[in-house]
MARDREN-421990 format. One line per 5 residues: number of its first residue (from 1); their letters; for each residue x, y, z of C-alpha. Coordinates in Angstrom, 2 decimals, padded with zeros to 5 digits. Layout:
! residues N
NUM) A) X Y Z ~ ...
! end
This chain:
! residues 702
1) MKKKT) -016.05 022.18 006.16 ~ -012.25 023.78 007.29 ~ -010.52 021.67 004.73 ~ -012.96 022.59 001.85 ~ -013.04 025.92 002.41
6) ALAIL) -009.51 025.91 002.72 ~ -009.12 024.03 -001.22 ~ -011.97 026.74 -002.05 ~ -009.24 029.27 -001.43 ~ -006.72 027.54 -003.03
11) ALLVL) -008.00 026.62 -006.29 ~ -008.70 030.88 -006.30 ~ -005.28 030.86 -006.10 ~ -004.68 028.04 -008.37 ~ -005.88 029.93 -010.73
16) GGGLL) -004.95 032.67 -010.55 ~ -001.39 031.28 -010.52 ~ -002.19 029.41 -014.03 ~ -003.90 032.17 -015.53 ~ -000.50 033.98 -015.62
21) LLLRR) 001.26 031.39 -016.77 ~ -000.37 031.19 -020.37 ~ -000.12 034.93 -019.84 ~ 003.54 034.10 -019.78 ~ 003.87 031.71 -022.30
26) GRDAA) 001.38 031.98 -024.80 ~ -000.06 028.41 -026.77 ~ 003.02 026.88 -025.32 ~ 001.29 026.72 -022.40 ~ -000.97 023.83 -022.83
31) PWNVL) -001.44 022.11 -019.79 ~ 000.71 018.78 -018.65 ~ 000.19 016.00 -017.13 ~ 001.61 014.16 -015.18 ~ 002.42 010.59 -014.82
36) VITLD) 003.42 009.32 -010.98 ~ 005.24 005.72 -011.32 ~ 006.01 004.31 -007.36 ~ 008.19 001.60 -007.62 ~ 007.73 -000.61 -004.05
41) TTRAD) 010.86 -001.72 -002.41 ~ 013.09 -000.49 -005.16 ~ 016.17 000.61 -003.97 ~ 018.21 002.64 -006.34 ~ 021.42 000.27 -006.58
46) HLGAY) 020.02 -002.07 -008.10 ~ 018.91 000.14 -011.50 ~ 021.12 -000.09 -014.47 ~ 020.47 004.15 -014.79 ~ 022.26 003.50 -011.82
51) GYAAA) 025.12 001.49 -011.87 ~ 024.01 -001.26 -011.54 ~ 025.05 -004.23 -014.17 ~ 023.69 -006.52 -013.42 ~ 020.59 -005.01 -013.84
56) RTPNL) 017.37 -005.71 -016.58 ~ 015.97 -002.49 -016.58 ~ 016.31 -000.82 -019.70 ~ 012.89 000.99 -019.81 ~ 013.36 003.26 -016.55
61) DRLAA) 016.85 003.00 -017.98 ~ 016.09 004.81 -021.77 ~ 013.70 007.07 -019.51 ~ 017.11 008.15 -017.60 ~ 018.95 009.14 -019.77
66) AGVVF) 016.52 011.82 -021.27 ~ 015.76 012.74 -017.93 ~ 017.16 013.96 -014.85 ~ 018.05 011.22 -012.48 ~ 018.75 011.82 -009.09
71) ENAST) 021.48 010.63 -007.38 ~ 021.00 011.23 -004.15 ~ 016.94 010.32 -003.20 ~ 015.62 009.52 -000.53 ~ 012.52 008.41 001.67
76) SVPLT) 011.59 009.53 004.93 ~ 011.00 006.09 006.10 ~ 011.85 002.73 004.88 ~ 007.57 001.47 004.95 ~ 004.86 002.00 002.02
81) LPAHA) 002.44 003.89 003.41 ~ 004.38 006.31 005.33 ~ 006.55 006.96 002.37 ~ 003.26 007.87 000.14 ~ 001.63 009.79 002.97
86) TLFTG) 004.94 011.32 002.61 ~ 005.41 011.79 -000.82 ~ 001.81 013.09 -002.01 ~ 001.38 015.27 000.70 ~ 005.23 016.89 000.86
91) RHPIA) 005.21 016.89 004.65 ~ 007.14 014.37 007.26 ~ 005.88 011.41 009.13 ~ 006.19 013.57 012.26 ~ 003.63 015.75 010.17
96) TRVRN) 001.37 013.38 008.90 ~ 001.80 010.74 011.95 ~ 001.63 008.75 009.71 ~ 004.44 006.56 010.67 ~ 003.52 002.83 009.69
101) NGNYF) 002.20 000.21 008.35 ~ -001.61 -000.97 008.69 ~ -002.57 001.28 012.05 ~ -002.16 004.41 010.89 ~ -004.53 006.76 008.79
106) LPESE) -003.61 009.94 006.58 ~ -006.08 012.55 007.92 ~ -008.37 013.98 006.14 ~ -007.05 017.58 006.93 ~ -003.96 016.57 005.28
111) TTLAE) -004.06 018.18 001.43 ~ -003.16 015.99 -001.09 ~ -001.12 016.40 -004.50 ~ -004.37 014.32 -006.06 ~ -006.57 017.30 -004.05
116) VLSHR) -004.64 020.32 -005.30 ~ -004.80 018.98 -009.28 ~ -008.56 017.28 -008.72 ~ -009.39 021.34 -007.77 ~ -006.98 022.75 -010.80
121) GYDTR) -009.05 020.78 -013.44 ~ -007.05 017.35 -013.52 ~ -009.29 014.26 -013.48 ~ -007.13 012.30 -011.35 ~ -006.50 008.62 -010.81
126) AVVSA) -004.74 005.62 -009.27 ~ -003.78 002.15 -009.39 ~ -002.60 000.78 -006.11 ~ -001.49 -003.01 -006.04 ~ -001.49 -002.91 -002.66
131) FVLLS) -003.41 -004.24 000.91 ~ -000.69 -001.59 002.46 ~ -002.81 000.95 -000.15 ~ -006.56 000.44 -000.01 ~ -008.36 003.91 -000.02
136) KFGLN) -008.94 002.73 003.92 ~ -006.00 004.64 005.02 ~ -006.81 007.47 003.44 ~ -004.14 008.47 000.49 ~ -007.12 008.20 -002.12
141) QGFSI) -007.80 012.03 -001.19 ~ -008.34 014.36 -004.34 ~ -008.79 011.18 -006.66 ~ -012.05 010.79 -008.25 ~ -010.80 007.03 -009.34
146) YDDSL) -008.69 004.95 -006.87 ~ -008.09 001.47 -008.18 ~ -007.23 -000.95 -005.28 ~ -009.58 -003.49 -006.48 ~ -007.31 -006.85 -005.18
151) DTHEM) -006.94 -010.49 -004.89 ~ -009.62 -010.38 -002.13 ~ -009.78 -013.99 -001.16 ~ -005.53 -013.45 -000.56 ~ -006.32 -010.24 001.48
156) IRNYR) -008.83 -012.19 003.95 ~ -006.63 -014.63 005.12 ~ -003.51 -012.75 005.05 ~ -003.02 -009.00 004.58 ~ -001.03 -009.34 002.11
161) SEIPA) -002.70 -009.37 -001.27 ~ -001.24 -007.18 -004.38 ~ -001.58 -007.48 -008.23 ~ 000.66 -007.77 -010.06 ~ 002.78 -005.29 -012.71
166) AMVFE) 000.34 -006.60 -015.77 ~ -002.83 -006.17 -014.27 ~ -001.60 -002.33 -012.50 ~ -000.51 -001.86 -016.96 ~ -004.71 -003.44 -018.29
171) KFSAW) -006.46 -000.92 -015.36 ~ -004.19 001.47 -017.39 ~ -004.73 000.77 -020.95 ~ -008.05 000.30 -019.91 ~ -008.04 004.34 -018.43
176) LDGSA) -006.28 005.49 -021.55 ~ -008.53 003.85 -024.46 ~ -011.57 005.69 -023.02 ~ -010.01 009.54 -021.42 ~ -011.69 012.40 -022.54
181) GRPFF) -008.90 014.56 -023.33 ~ -008.50 016.09 -020.09 ~ -005.24 017.18 -018.18 ~ -004.48 013.75 -015.83 ~ -002.49 012.92 -012.86
186) YWLHF) -002.15 009.52 -012.71 ~ -000.67 007.58 -009.88 ~ 000.28 004.04 -011.06 ~ 001.95 002.12 -007.67 ~ 003.77 -001.28 -009.07
191) YDPHT) 004.81 -003.96 -005.72 ~ 006.19 -006.79 -007.67 ~ 009.46 -005.96 -005.87 ~ 008.44 -006.90 -002.80 ~ 008.13 -010.19 -001.05
196) PYRPP) 007.32 -013.03 -001.83 ~ 010.09 -012.76 -004.54 ~ 008.30 -014.68 -007.47 ~ 009.23 -013.00 -010.35 ~ 008.07 -014.86 -013.74
201) QEYAK) 010.39 -018.00 -015.07 ~ 011.49 -015.73 -018.10 ~ 013.06 -012.83 -016.09 ~ 014.27 -015.51 -013.45 ~ 016.53 -017.25 -015.30
206) LFPDN) 017.96 -014.04 -016.24 ~ 019.82 -013.56 -012.56 ~ 020.89 -016.19 -010.05 ~ 018.84 -018.67 -008.34 ~ 019.05 -016.86 -004.71
211) PMGKY) 016.46 -013.94 -002.51 ~ 018.95 -011.50 -004.47 ~ 018.64 -012.66 -007.93 ~ 015.15 -013.15 -007.22 ~ 014.37 -009.74 -006.15
216) DGEIA) 016.75 -008.54 -009.46 ~ 014.60 -010.34 -011.77 ~ 011.21 -009.03 -009.70 ~ 012.64 -005.49 -010.74 ~ 013.68 -006.58 -014.56
221) YTDAW) 009.54 -007.72 -014.67 ~ 008.51 -004.20 -013.83 ~ 010.77 -002.44 -015.48 ~ 008.80 -004.30 -018.62 ~ 005.32 -003.06 -017.82
226) VGRVI) 006.37 000.40 -017.56 ~ 008.18 000.86 -020.72 ~ 004.11 -000.82 -021.70 ~ 002.87 002.71 -020.35 ~ 005.38 005.45 -021.32
231) ASLGE) 005.05 003.65 -025.10 ~ 001.06 003.28 -024.52 ~ 002.00 007.17 -024.00 ~ 004.39 007.96 -026.60 ~ 002.09 005.71 -028.86
236) RGLLE) -000.94 008.44 -028.13 ~ 001.42 011.57 -028.25 ~ 000.82 012.23 -024.90 ~ 004.24 011.33 -023.22 ~ 005.91 015.07 -024.59
241) RTLVI) 003.24 016.78 -022.66 ~ 003.23 013.64 -019.50 ~ 005.41 014.94 -016.59 ~ 006.80 012.25 -015.81 ~ 008.23 010.36 -012.02
246) IAGDH) 009.16 007.58 -010.97 ~ 010.53 007.02 -007.33 ~ 010.99 003.83 -005.08 ~ 008.66 004.47 -001.53 ~ 011.89 002.15 -000.05
251) GEAFG) 014.54 -000.01 -000.81 ~ 015.16 -003.59 000.59 ~ 018.07 -005.21 002.41 ~ 020.19 -008.42 001.82 ~ 022.16 -008.53 004.61
256) EHVEH) 024.46 -005.48 005.00 ~ 023.64 -005.11 008.45 ~ 021.99 -008.07 009.19 ~ 018.27 -006.65 008.19 ~ 016.85 -008.77 006.15
261) GHGIF) 013.86 -006.41 003.71 ~ 012.88 -003.57 005.44 ~ 011.08 -001.03 007.77 ~ 013.49 -001.97 010.95 ~ 016.95 000.21 010.50
266) CYEET) 017.10 003.31 008.16 ~ 020.49 002.28 006.46 ~ 021.29 003.21 001.97 ~ 020.40 -000.05 001.14 ~ 016.91 001.00 002.32
271) LHVPL) 016.43 004.93 002.61 ~ 018.78 004.78 -000.72 ~ 015.33 005.51 -003.65 ~ 015.74 005.90 -007.39 ~ 014.22 009.20 -008.15
276) IVHAP) 013.03 009.96 -012.52 ~ 011.77 013.53 -013.94 ~ 010.91 012.80 -017.14 ~ 010.09 015.74 -019.80 ~ 012.47 016.07 -022.74
281) GRFKP) 010.82 019.18 -023.94 ~ 010.88 021.07 -019.73 ~ 014.04 019.64 -018.01 ~ 017.13 018.48 -020.92 ~ 018.77 015.63 -019.44
286) RRVAA) 021.08 015.43 -016.49 ~ 022.57 013.92 -013.89 ~ 021.68 015.36 -010.08 ~ 023.66 015.30 -007.24 ~ 022.07 017.56 -004.70
291) RVGLV) 020.06 015.60 -001.86 ~ 017.00 015.54 -002.41 ~ 013.64 013.33 -000.90 ~ 010.27 011.66 -001.79 ~ 009.25 015.11 000.43
296) DVMPT) 009.93 017.44 -002.31 ~ 008.48 015.86 -004.98 ~ 004.68 017.95 -004.63 ~ 006.60 020.79 -004.22 ~ 008.40 020.38 -007.45
301) VLEAL) 005.73 019.63 -009.16 ~ 003.11 022.17 -008.41 ~ 005.91 024.57 -008.24 ~ 006.52 023.34 -012.10 ~ 002.48 023.62 -012.90
306) GAAMP) 002.94 026.82 -011.63 ~ 000.14 026.03 -008.40 ~ -000.38 027.16 -005.09 ~ 001.91 025.87 -002.61 ~ -000.07 024.47 -000.01
311) PAVQG) 001.15 025.95 003.05 ~ 001.45 022.98 005.18 ~ 003.91 021.90 003.40 ~ 007.60 020.89 004.44 ~ 008.92 020.22 001.28
316) ASFLS) 011.22 022.52 -001.07 ~ 010.60 022.51 -005.14 ~ 013.93 020.93 -006.69 ~ 012.81 022.80 -009.64 ~ 016.18 024.87 -010.32
321) ELNGR) 018.26 021.30 -009.99 ~ 015.77 020.52 -012.70 ~ 016.57 022.87 -015.05 ~ 020.17 022.37 -013.84 ~ 020.30 025.52 -011.21
326) SAKEE) 022.19 024.68 -007.85 ~ 019.07 024.93 -004.74 ~ 019.44 028.22 -003.06 ~ 019.99 026.18 000.60 ~ 021.04 022.26 001.48
331) RVAYF) 018.16 020.13 001.71 ~ 018.76 018.71 005.45 ~ 016.65 014.98 005.09 ~ 015.37 013.95 007.87 ~ 014.07 009.80 008.47
336) ESLYG) 012.93 007.64 010.90 ~ 011.58 004.14 011.78 ~ 009.65 003.30 013.96 ~ 008.69 -000.11 013.18 ~ 010.77 -002.19 015.68
341) LEEMN) 009.64 000.93 018.61 ~ 006.02 -000.32 017.68 ~ 006.56 -004.37 016.54 ~ 009.42 -005.18 019.13 ~ 009.50 -002.63 021.93
346) WAPLT) 012.80 -001.13 021.01 ~ 013.89 002.06 020.74 ~ 012.80 004.57 018.17 ~ 015.27 005.27 015.01 ~ 015.24 008.97 013.16
351) GLLHR) 017.81 010.57 012.38 ~ 018.92 012.92 009.61 ~ 021.43 013.40 006.74 ~ 023.31 016.62 006.41 ~ 026.04 018.06 004.11
356) GYKYV) 026.89 014.83 003.91 ~ 026.43 013.20 006.89 ~ 024.48 011.12 008.29 ~ 023.17 010.53 012.53 ~ 021.32 008.15 014.14
361) SLPDA) 019.99 008.65 016.81 ~ 019.88 004.97 018.80 ~ 021.24 003.90 021.87 ~ 023.98 003.30 020.61 ~ 024.15 005.91 017.94
366) ELYDL) 025.42 005.67 014.89 ~ 027.42 008.55 012.34 ~ 028.87 007.58 008.67 ~ 030.55 010.33 007.13 ~ 028.61 009.39 003.29
371) ATDRF) 031.02 011.58 000.83 ~ 033.82 008.53 001.78 ~ 031.80 005.88 003.87 ~ 028.60 004.85 001.81 ~ 028.41 000.90 002.61
376) EKQNL) 028.62 002.57 006.37 ~ 030.79 000.73 007.69 ~ 032.86 003.43 009.94 ~ 031.13 005.09 012.81 ~ 032.44 008.06 013.29
381) FLRKN) 029.88 008.81 016.66 ~ 032.48 008.28 019.35 ~ 035.74 010.09 017.04 ~ 033.51 012.78 015.78 ~ 031.59 013.23 019.27
386) ILARD) 030.79 017.07 018.94 ~ 029.63 016.53 015.50 ~ 027.29 013.83 016.53 ~ 026.02 016.69 019.43 ~ 025.51 019.22 017.34
391) MDRRL) 023.44 017.04 014.74 ~ 021.23 015.64 017.93 ~ 020.60 019.54 018.83 ~ 019.90 019.51 015.17 ~ 017.61 016.24 014.75
396) AAFVA) 015.37 017.36 018.53 ~ 014.94 020.79 017.15 ~ 014.00 019.88 013.71 ~ 011.26 016.99 015.29 ~ 009.68 019.20 017.14
401) GHSQG) 009.09 021.79 014.61 ~ 007.99 020.05 012.04 ~ 005.86 018.09 014.55 ~ 004.29 022.15 014.85 ~ 004.57 023.48 011.38
406) GDARR) 006.27 025.85 012.91 ~ 010.36 026.88 012.68 ~ 012.60 023.85 013.19 ~ 015.77 025.93 013.71 ~ 014.49 027.75 017.21
411) ALSAG) 015.05 026.80 021.03 ~ 012.90 023.92 022.08 ~ 011.16 025.36 024.41 ~ 009.95 023.06 027.76 ~ 006.48 021.86 026.05
416) DKEQL) 008.59 020.48 022.55 ~ 010.84 018.61 024.83 ~ 008.17 016.48 026.73 ~ 006.79 016.09 023.24 ~ 009.58 014.82 021.65
421) QALGY) 009.37 011.70 023.18 ~ 005.10 011.09 022.04 ~ 006.07 011.74 018.59 ~ 009.75 008.74 018.66 ~ 012.20 010.99 019.76
426) ISTFS) 014.68 010.10 022.20 ~ 018.26 011.41 022.18 ~ 020.80 009.13 022.32 ~ 022.89 011.36 024.79 ~ 019.72 011.29 027.61
431) SQAAT) 019.39 008.68 030.59 ~ 016.83 007.04 028.52 ~ 018.62 006.30 026.08 ~ 019.64 003.48 028.16 ~ 016.53 002.08 029.33
436) VLDPK) 015.47 000.64 025.68 ~ 016.63 -001.68 023.41 ~ 018.74 -000.40 020.67 ~ 017.57 -002.83 017.49 ~ 021.14 -003.07 016.57
441) KGVLI) 020.48 -006.10 019.20 ~ 017.50 -006.31 019.33 ~ 017.44 -008.15 015.07 ~ 019.72 -010.86 016.46 ~ 017.12 -011.58 019.15
446) DARLK) 013.55 -011.41 016.79 ~ 016.71 -013.35 014.78 ~ 016.29 -015.81 017.72 ~ 012.60 -015.95 017.38 ~ 011.49 -016.37 014.29
451) QISQM) 013.63 -019.68 014.57 ~ 011.90 -020.78 017.44 ~ 008.58 -019.77 015.38 ~ 009.49 -021.62 012.55 ~ 010.23 -024.34 014.89
456) IGQKK) 007.11 -024.51 016.55 ~ 005.80 -024.78 012.57 ~ 007.54 -027.40 011.73 ~ 005.75 -029.16 015.69 ~ 009.06 -029.54 017.08
461) TTEAE) 007.30 -027.75 020.52 ~ 010.21 -029.74 022.82 ~ 012.31 -027.93 020.56 ~ 011.18 -025.09 020.64 ~ 009.96 -024.24 024.45
466) AALRG) 013.67 -025.39 025.34 ~ 015.34 -022.13 022.55 ~ 012.52 -019.68 024.19 ~ 013.13 -020.73 028.20 ~ 016.73 -020.44 026.86
471) LLAEN) 016.25 -016.90 025.23 ~ 014.77 -015.77 028.08 ~ 017.12 -016.49 030.04 ~ 020.15 -015.36 028.72 ~ 017.79 -011.61 028.62
476) PGLKM) 016.65 -010.85 031.80 ~ 013.04 -008.59 031.44 ~ 013.10 -008.67 027.55 ~ 009.35 -007.28 026.75 ~ 009.06 -007.90 023.16
481) PHVYN) 004.97 -008.89 021.84 ~ 006.14 -011.22 019.58 ~ 007.65 -012.91 022.59 ~ 003.53 -014.20 023.79 ~ 002.29 -014.54 020.75
486) LQYKL) 005.15 -017.46 021.09 ~ 004.13 -018.59 024.31 ~ 000.30 -018.40 022.86 ~ 001.53 -020.83 020.67 ~ 003.50 -023.17 022.24
491) HMSKR) 000.32 -022.94 024.84 ~ -001.69 -024.12 021.84 ~ 000.45 -026.79 020.20 ~ 000.13 -028.49 023.00 ~ -004.35 -028.10 023.68
496) EVGPA) -003.76 -025.79 026.96 ~ -005.94 -023.41 026.47 ~ -006.01 -021.46 029.62 ~ -002.10 -020.28 029.60 ~ -002.94 -019.39 025.63
501) LNSLR) -005.39 -017.27 026.58 ~ -003.21 -015.67 029.76 ~ -000.46 -015.23 027.18 ~ -002.60 -012.96 025.33 ~ -004.39 -011.01 028.25
506) QGIAD) -000.83 -010.33 029.74 ~ 000.39 -008.62 026.50 ~ -002.18 -007.25 025.94 ~ -001.54 -005.41 029.48 ~ 002.22 -005.56 028.51
511) FPDVE) 001.59 -003.26 025.45 ~ -001.45 -002.38 025.02 ~ -001.42 -000.57 021.90 ~ -000.75 -004.18 019.88 ~ -004.01 -004.06 018.15
516) NFRQT) -002.93 -007.97 017.09 ~ -002.93 -009.26 021.55 ~ -006.75 -008.14 021.32 ~ -007.50 -009.64 018.08 ~ -006.02 -013.03 018.72
521) LAVAL) -008.37 -013.50 022.00 ~ -011.44 -012.18 020.05 ~ -010.50 -015.29 017.51 ~ -009.72 -017.51 020.07 ~ -013.30 -016.47 021.70
526) FDLKM) -014.91 -016.83 019.04 ~ -014.01 -020.36 018.38 ~ -014.34 -020.96 021.93 ~ -017.68 -019.75 021.41 ~ -017.29 -016.95 024.13
531) YDKAE) -019.32 -014.78 022.26 ~ -020.30 -012.21 024.75 ~ -016.53 -012.35 025.81 ~ -015.00 -012.28 022.05 ~ -017.65 -009.23 020.56
536) ERCRE) -015.90 -006.66 024.01 ~ -012.72 -007.49 022.68 ~ -013.85 -006.56 019.15 ~ -015.12 -003.16 021.28 ~ -012.29 -002.62 022.77
541) ILDKN) -010.07 -003.02 019.30 ~ -013.16 -001.08 017.60 ~ -012.71 001.99 019.74 ~ -009.02 002.61 018.01 ~ -009.95 001.17 015.06
546) PRNTR) -013.41 001.65 014.30 ~ -011.83 000.39 010.06 ~ -010.44 -002.70 011.71 ~ -012.24 -004.81 008.38 ~ -011.33 -007.84 010.05
551) TVILL) -012.95 -006.89 013.35 ~ -015.98 -006.00 012.01 ~ -016.54 -008.82 010.43 ~ -015.92 -010.82 013.08 ~ -018.90 -009.27 015.14
556) GEIRE) -020.54 -009.58 012.01 ~ -019.91 -013.82 012.49 ~ -021.11 -013.56 016.02 ~ -023.92 -011.54 015.64 ~ -024.89 -015.53 012.83
561) KQGRP) -024.07 -016.85 015.58 ~ -026.32 -015.57 018.01 ~ -028.90 -016.31 015.65 ~ -029.37 -012.51 015.16 ~ -029.03 -012.08 011.25
566) AEAAE) -029.95 -008.73 010.22 ~ -027.44 -006.84 013.15 ~ -025.48 -009.31 011.05 ~ -026.16 -007.76 008.16 ~ -025.64 -004.00 009.64
571) QYARA) -022.17 -005.58 010.68 ~ -021.53 -006.73 006.76 ~ -022.96 -003.65 005.63 ~ -020.38 -001.79 007.63 ~ -017.02 -003.53 006.55
576) RDIEP) -018.29 -003.17 002.70 ~ -018.16 000.25 003.39 ~ -014.55 000.45 004.81 ~ -013.02 -002.79 002.50 ~ -016.21 -002.15 -000.58
581) QNVSL) -012.78 -003.90 -002.77 ~ -013.31 -006.82 -000.28 ~ -015.16 -009.34 -002.74 ~ -015.95 -012.33 -000.51 ~ -017.29 -009.58 002.32
586) RIKYA) -019.27 -008.92 -000.41 ~ -020.07 -012.44 -001.59 ~ -020.82 -012.82 002.54 ~ -023.71 -009.86 002.93 ~ -025.48 -010.61 -000.21
591) ELLIS) -025.38 -014.27 001.07 ~ -026.87 -013.17 004.54 ~ -029.34 -010.87 002.27 ~ -030.72 -013.93 000.57 ~ -031.07 -015.65 003.54
596) LKQYE) -033.23 -012.89 004.67 ~ -035.26 -012.33 002.12 ~ -033.96 -009.09 001.24 ~ -033.54 -009.83 -002.29 ~ -033.89 -006.93 -004.23
601) RAVAE) -031.29 -005.56 -001.93 ~ -028.79 -008.78 -002.21 ~ -029.24 -008.46 -006.69 ~ -028.38 -004.71 -005.94 ~ -025.18 -005.80 -004.02
606) YNQLM) -024.43 -008.18 -006.06 ~ -025.11 -005.59 -009.48 ~ -022.48 -004.07 -007.78 ~ -020.08 -006.58 -006.98 ~ -020.11 -006.77 -011.24
611) ENEEA) -018.35 -003.75 -011.70 ~ -015.52 -005.29 -009.72 ~ -012.98 -007.03 -012.33 ~ -012.18 -010.04 -009.98 ~ -015.08 -011.34 -009.47
616) SSQPD) -017.24 -010.45 -012.88 ~ -014.12 -013.01 -014.41 ~ -016.14 -016.04 -012.65 ~ -018.50 -017.28 -014.86 ~ -020.36 -019.54 -011.56
621) LLLKV) -020.75 -016.21 -010.02 ~ -021.63 -014.53 -012.74 ~ -024.72 -017.49 -013.66 ~ -025.86 -016.75 -009.89 ~ -026.43 -013.26 -010.32
626) ALLNT) -027.50 -013.78 -013.14 ~ -031.00 -015.52 -011.85 ~ -031.03 -013.62 -009.13 ~ -031.74 -010.79 -011.85 ~ -034.30 -012.88 -013.55
631) RYGSM) -036.57 -013.55 -010.63 ~ -035.89 -010.12 -008.97 ~ -033.79 -008.02 -011.18 ~ -033.46 -006.77 -014.98 ~ -033.19 -009.31 -017.26
636) ADAEQ) -030.97 -007.30 -018.93 ~ -028.55 -007.94 -016.85 ~ -028.96 -010.85 -016.74 ~ -028.08 -010.86 -020.09 ~ -025.45 -009.50 -019.79
641) MLARA) -023.85 -011.02 -017.43 ~ -024.75 -014.83 -019.28 ~ -023.01 -013.55 -022.21 ~ -019.57 -012.92 -020.11 ~ -020.13 -016.15 -018.48
646) AAIQP) -019.79 -018.14 -022.19 ~ -017.67 -016.12 -023.57 ~ -014.85 -016.85 -019.66 ~ -015.84 -020.63 -020.17 ~ -018.15 -022.01 -023.08
651) AGKFF) -019.76 -025.28 -021.16 ~ -023.11 -025.79 -021.43 ~ -025.06 -024.70 -018.04 ~ -024.02 -020.98 -019.26 ~ -025.22 -021.25 -022.95
656) FNYAL) -028.28 -023.34 -021.92 ~ -029.78 -020.46 -019.36 ~ -028.27 -017.62 -021.67 ~ -030.79 -019.24 -024.90 ~ -033.93 -019.21 -022.16
661) VLAKN) -032.74 -015.33 -020.90 ~ -032.52 -014.46 -024.85 ~ -035.77 -015.92 -025.24 ~ -037.55 -013.95 -022.80 ~ -035.90 -010.80 -023.58
666) GKLDL) -037.55 -011.76 -027.36 ~ -034.01 -012.25 -029.24 ~ -035.62 -016.04 -030.29 ~ -032.52 -015.98 -033.65 ~ -030.18 -015.82 -030.71
671) ALANM) -031.59 -017.57 -028.62 ~ -032.00 -020.10 -030.92 ~ -027.85 -020.40 -031.75 ~ -027.15 -020.47 -028.14 ~ -029.55 -023.16 -027.44
676) ETALE) -028.54 -025.78 -030.17 ~ -025.06 -024.53 -029.47 ~ -025.80 -026.32 -025.38 ~ -027.16 -029.85 -027.05 ~ -024.99 -030.24 -029.97
681) RHGRE) -021.94 -029.15 -028.92 ~ -022.27 -029.13 -024.42 ~ -024.76 -031.80 -024.49 ~ -023.11 -034.21 -022.35 ~ -022.44 -030.89 -019.63
686) LTPEQ) -026.20 -030.56 -019.53 ~ -028.65 -032.59 -016.37 ~ -031.33 -034.59 -018.65 ~ -034.32 -032.04 -017.33 ~ -032.18 -029.70 -019.08
691) RQTAA) -031.68 -031.76 -021.95 ~ -034.98 -031.89 -022.02 ~ -035.84 -027.95 -021.35 ~ -033.89 -026.94 -024.56 ~ -035.11 -029.67 -026.77
696) KALAA) -038.60 -028.37 -025.99 ~ -037.71 -025.39 -026.34 ~ -035.82 -025.85 -029.88 ~ -038.94 -027.14 -031.25 ~ -040.91 -023.83 -029.96
701) WR) -038.15 -021.27 -031.45 ~ -038.45 -022.96 -034.51
! end
């Protein structure tokens, strides 16, 4: 209720600001559209516009040449969900409390850019292309349409589902063809540069056949579809009134500092992202050297549109830089990664970029002069220790102040200092820093653990067991979640069920906040038919994370095994409400409703599912739902579904059933034509009974 009231007040302010803007600019003040394109896992120095000679990014380069290129833009965290949360709230991860992927959710109390623009009268829409940005994680706030339909069968298995850039464009293009002319705010998310790197062959062949080459191929492929998006706007005369913002959410490492991928460290290969603003009618082409961050995007858009700024916004507008002026104050850029802490039990990583220096607070702290050492090879922590101490104090004040929305420049109170550790900050200069493992050491251990995991996958159990014993002997007292997972896998590979379950229980005891241990244990207990104990673990998970869809589904499966299908259906309905785009889940739920003889509800569920592009492209599923509709639903819906099935896959069974439904709907001419097609062109595909029925139908209709 408080949020709605605040938004209502904000809407009045926004309208007032918009009216003043109209009075100032007259007829030239027609509303600007806003298009935000985020390029997942795209580092700045792999685009042609940022000097990468090997790049094949002509479309992004053209946008950059006609727009404003920010040469020193950075993300706040090298992880997808928290980076986007910062981008669309203008608030740091220590404020939004979205610190990692998977188990974090943007609170409803946060005000997003989409919410502000929606209250301003904008048509707000988004297409996302990866599981980590599903609507259940909260970024859908303010969007009238938030399209997160993915390859949901894949998602059920490994939660790494994605859709390609071509499909993202198709979804955008379909909307554009039917758009009603209102000012729009559209967010397009392209996930292709993320692992696994699998560019189409025509792009792969442009680069070396190695991980970095394939990564560049993915970026080139994405660039082509970004070009199609921009061309579509231009063809409709919309581009000249659209503020286009291109931003990477984070970069990717290729071993520059041991890491391959992203999430552990915050070196420039994962922090430095492309940021391009294209609005030639509004901003002259230029390159800006000033440091800006994703946290500054929302306040910039709002100021450019003349909209009121939500008071909780922490970023600073860079509109002055867009207009060719210098900022009044240099920005202090905060960054963090709690991935190592939460996934590996390593020290949390926090840091600041200030006056050309980069400070990383870790047990083995780091200080770099980016002006002279952009590859971060010379750690100046010992040589410039006074500066490091000053930056450490600034960092502590920043974390304390921005987590509360207060003044980060004030002196820290005793209460502030008590809260810093809870926020993931441990001072390099504190005694506690020596008690946690620095990620720089941890990543070397993790590499060995991954090798052991590969041995287990290759069924080299004896070799893997010896390697794990050796690693633990070299690192006494080592506690990392991955160790318990490997012990569990080793025991299970030898069919030692009791010790395997004990490994998971020990993991839960040592890492009570690591959800994976309880999840794995619950599934293991389910497989052992220990349903009551499996349910206990499910309840533990859901007490902390009620949006864990896999666990809710598992509860439904437990109820089915216990012979309680009605209660199972309740759990599947609950899971469906969390992940409405999950095709496999909705089919499972509808099938259970049929077994319960709740046919009308099943048909309604299936019909709603048919609105999903993935589901409605499966001809056999269309046939099944159509036949259900002939008995318990709508004959008109049945007709449409069978027409689509026959168009997708011209086959006898589709034409045959389509003809029968057409006849029941009184469309005898069409029925006759389709039954002739079924019998004459696809007769061999029909059963003897169907051929007999077809012949009788043709005789009657003629």
